[in-house]
N, CA and C atoms as an extended XYZ file, in Angstrom:
165
Properties=species:S:1:pos:R:3:atomname:S:1:resname:S:1:resid:I:1 pbc="F F F"
N       -16.868      -13.532      -23.804 N   MET     1
C       -17.734      -13.599      -22.638 CA  MET     1
C       -16.897      -13.907      -21.393 C   MET     1
N       -17.423      -13.564      -20.240 N   ALA     2
C       -16.700      -13.774      -18.981 CA  ALA     2
C       -16.602      -15.261      -18.651 C   ALA     2
N       -15.534      -15.623      -17.957 N   VAL     3
C       -15.321      -17.012      -17.558 CA  VAL     3
C       -16.289      -17.366      -16.436 C   VAL     3
N       -16.909      -18.552      -16.545 N   ARG     4
C       -17.882      -18.980      -15.525 CA  ARG     4
C       -17.462      -20.287      -14.854 C   ARG     4
N       -16.159      -20.486      -14.700 N   THR     5
C       -15.692      -21.701      -14.034 CA  THR     5
C       -15.943      -21.574      -12.533 C   THR     5
N       -15.989      -22.708      -11.858 N   ALA     6
C       -16.224      -22.715      -10.414 CA  ALA     6
C       -15.126      -21.933       -9.694 C   ALA     6
N       -13.902      -22.087      -10.179 N   ARG     7
C       -12.764      -21.401       -9.554 CA  ARG     7
C       -12.883      -19.881       -9.701 C   ARG     7
N       -13.297      -19.437      -10.885 N   ALA     8
C       -13.455      -18.004      -11.123 CA  ALA     8
C       -14.557      -17.424      -10.231 C   ALA     8
N       -15.644      -18.162      -10.091 N   VAL     9
C       -16.760      -17.716       -9.246 CA  VAL     9
C       -16.303      -17.611       -7.799 C   VAL     9
N       -15.555      -18.633       -7.349 N   GLU    10
C       -15.047      -18.648       -5.975 CA  GLU    10
C       -14.125      -17.461       -5.721 C   GLU    10
N       -13.253      -17.179       -6.677 N   THR    11
C       -12.315      -16.056       -6.564 CA  THR    11
C       -13.069      -14.736       -6.474 C   THR    11
N       -14.090      -14.571       -7.315 N   ARG    12
C       -14.892      -13.342       -7.309 CA  ARG    12
C       -15.573      -13.138       -5.963 C   ARG    12
N       -16.119      -14.238       -5.406 N   LYS    13
C       -16.791      -14.152       -4.108 CA  LYS    13
C       -15.816      -13.742       -3.009 C   LYS    13
N       -14.623      -14.324       -3.026 N   LYS    14
C       -13.615      -13.995       -2.015 CA  LYS    14
C       -13.198      -12.534       -2.124 C   LYS    14
N       -12.999      -12.059       -3.345 N   LYS    15
C       -12.609      -10.662       -3.558 CA  LYS    15
C       -13.715       -9.717       -3.080 C   LYS    15
N       -14.954      -10.086       -3.353 N   ALA    16
C       -16.094       -9.256       -2.942 CA  ALA    16
C       -16.170       -9.178       -1.422 C   ALA    16
N       -15.873      -10.296       -0.756 N   ARG    17
C       -15.941      -10.315        0.708 CA  ARG    17
C       -14.831       -9.473        1.325 C   ARG    17
N       -13.664       -9.440        0.663 N   ARG    18
C       -12.530       -8.680        1.184 CA  ARG    18
C       -12.641       -7.183        0.922 C   ARG    18
N       -13.460       -6.816       -0.053 N   ALA    19
C       -13.541       -5.414       -0.456 CA  ALA    19
C       -14.044       -4.535        0.684 C   ALA    19
N       -13.479       -3.342        0.801 N   ILE    20
C       -13.890       -2.390        1.828 CA  ILE    20
C       -15.253       -1.814        1.428 C   ILE    20
N       -16.255       -1.863        2.314 N   PRO    21
C       -17.557       -1.309        1.968 CA  PRO    21
C       -17.476        0.218        1.813 C   PRO    21
N       -17.980        0.702        0.726 N   ARG    22
C       -17.956        2.139        0.463 CA  ARG    22
C       -19.363        2.620        0.106 C   ARG    22
N       -19.621        3.887        0.361 N   ALA    23
C       -20.912        4.475        0.023 CA  ALA    23
C       -21.052        4.540       -1.493 C   ALA    23
N       -22.264        4.356       -1.978 N   LYS    24
C       -22.516        4.432       -3.410 CA  LYS    24
C       -22.328        5.874       -3.883 C   LYS    24
N       -21.923        6.028       -5.130 N   VAL    25
C       -21.737        7.353       -5.705 CA  VAL    25
C       -23.108        7.993       -5.867 C   VAL    25
N       -23.267        9.210       -5.329 N   THR    26
C       -24.574        9.863       -5.364 CA  THR    26
C       -24.715       10.801       -6.566 C   THR    26
N       -23.605       11.118       -7.207 N   ARG    27
C       -23.680       11.977       -8.388 CA  ARG    27
C       -22.580       11.571       -9.349 C   ARG    27
N       -22.740       11.939      -10.616 N   VAL    28
C       -21.754       11.600      -11.626 CA  VAL    28
C       -20.453       12.323      -11.311 C   VAL    28
N       -19.361       11.677      -11.563 N   GLN    29
C       -18.065       12.275      -11.320 CA  GLN    29
C       -17.242       12.185      -12.597 C   GLN    29
N       -16.461       13.206      -12.862 N   GLY    30
C       -15.634       13.197      -14.053 CA  GLY    30
C       -15.343       14.611      -14.489 C   GLY    30
N       -14.612       14.711      -15.566 N   ASN    31
C       -14.170       16.025      -16.013 CA  ASN    31
C       -14.452       16.233      -17.493 C   ASN    31
N       -15.416       15.491      -18.050 N   THR    32
C       -15.756       15.683      -19.459 CA  THR    32
C       -16.805       16.787      -19.561 C   THR    32
N       -16.966       17.324      -20.743 N   ALA    33
C       -17.903       18.428      -20.947 CA  ALA    33
C       -19.320       18.029      -20.552 C   ALA    33
N       -19.737       16.830      -20.936 N   GLY    34
C       -21.092       16.362      -20.622 CA  GLY    34
C       -21.324       16.237      -19.138 C   GLY    34
N       -20.363       15.663      -18.444 N   VAL    35
C       -20.488       15.449      -16.999 CA  VAL    35
C       -20.484       16.786      -16.273 C   VAL    35
N       -19.602       17.685      -16.686 N   ARG    36
C       -19.534       19.004      -16.042 CA  ARG    36
C       -20.857       19.746      -16.220 C   ARG    36
N       -21.461       19.612      -17.389 N   ARG    37
C       -22.751       20.256      -17.646 CA  ARG    37
C       -23.820       19.660      -16.728 C   ARG    37
N       -23.816       18.322      -16.564 N   GLN    38
C       -24.784       17.673      -15.679 CA  GLN    38
C       -24.600       18.125      -14.237 C   GLN    38
N       -23.341       18.234      -13.798 N   LEU    39
C       -23.063       18.663      -12.426 CA  LEU    39
C       -23.556       20.088      -12.203 C   LEU    39
N       -23.341       20.955      -13.190 N   LYS    40
C       -23.799       22.342      -13.064 CA  LYS    40
C       -25.322       22.384      -12.945 C   LYS    40
N       -25.993       21.544      -13.728 N   LYS    41
C       -27.445       21.486      -13.699 CA  LYS    41
C       -27.935       21.002      -12.333 C   LYS    41
N       -27.288       19.939      -11.812 N   MET    42
C       -27.660       19.410      -10.502 CA  MET    42
C       -27.406       20.432       -9.404 C   MET    42
N       -26.298       21.161       -9.507 N   ALA    43
C       -25.959       22.185       -8.514 CA  ALA    43
C       -27.007       23.300       -8.532 C   ALA    43
N       -27.429       23.694       -9.720 N   ALA    44
C       -28.428       24.751       -9.852 CA  ALA    44
C       -29.759       24.319       -9.251 C   ALA    44
N       -30.136       23.060       -9.503 N   LYS    45
C       -31.388       22.547       -8.939 CA  LYS    45
C       -31.327       22.495       -7.416 C   LYS    45
N       -30.184       22.078       -6.872 N   ALA    46
C       -30.015       22.003       -5.428 CA  ALA    46
C       -30.055       23.400       -4.815 C   ALA    46
N       -29.420       24.354       -5.495 N   GLN    47
C       -29.405       25.738       -5.016 CA  GLN    47
C       -30.822       26.308       -5.010 C   GLN    47
N       -31.556       25.999       -6.051 N   GLU    48
C       -32.934       26.466       -6.159 CA  GLU    48
C       -33.799       25.870       -5.030 C   GLU    48
N       -33.594       24.593       -4.736 N   ALA    49
C       -34.340       23.938       -3.680 CA  ALA    49
C       -34.002       24.548       -2.305 C   ALA    49
N       -32.718       24.849       -2.103 N   ARG    50
C       -32.308       25.474       -0.834 CA  ARG    50
C       -32.935       26.853       -0.682 C   ARG    50
N       -32.962       27.618       -1.772 N   ALA    51
C       -33.531       28.970       -1.738 CA  ALA    51
C       -35.037       28.892       -1.442 C   ALA    51
N       -35.686       27.882       -1.998 N   LYS    52
C       -37.117       27.692       -1.793 CA  LYS    52
C       -37.401       27.365       -0.321 C   LYS    52
N       -36.553       26.532        0.276 N   ASP    53
C       -36.710       26.155        1.684 CA  ASP    53
C       -36.466       27.345        2.607 C   ASP    53
N       -35.473       28.163        2.262 N   ALA    54
C       -35.085       29.281        3.130 CA  ALA    54
C       -36.135       30.401        3.130 C   ALA    54
N       -36.735       30.619        1.975 N   GLY    55
C       -37.630       31.762        1.950 CA  GLY    55
C       -38.723       31.594        1.056 C   GLY    55
């Protein structure tokens, strides 16, 4: 289990405060077969939605 000492908590808080704020990941990223299949599916759905909006 993770350490729950006061020092460890303090260190975690300091690291979190120093971290550069970044945008949350909006889609799965990776190069495995499962992830690539999911990305293709999401791309197809987005393409379909764009086509529906256009015409």
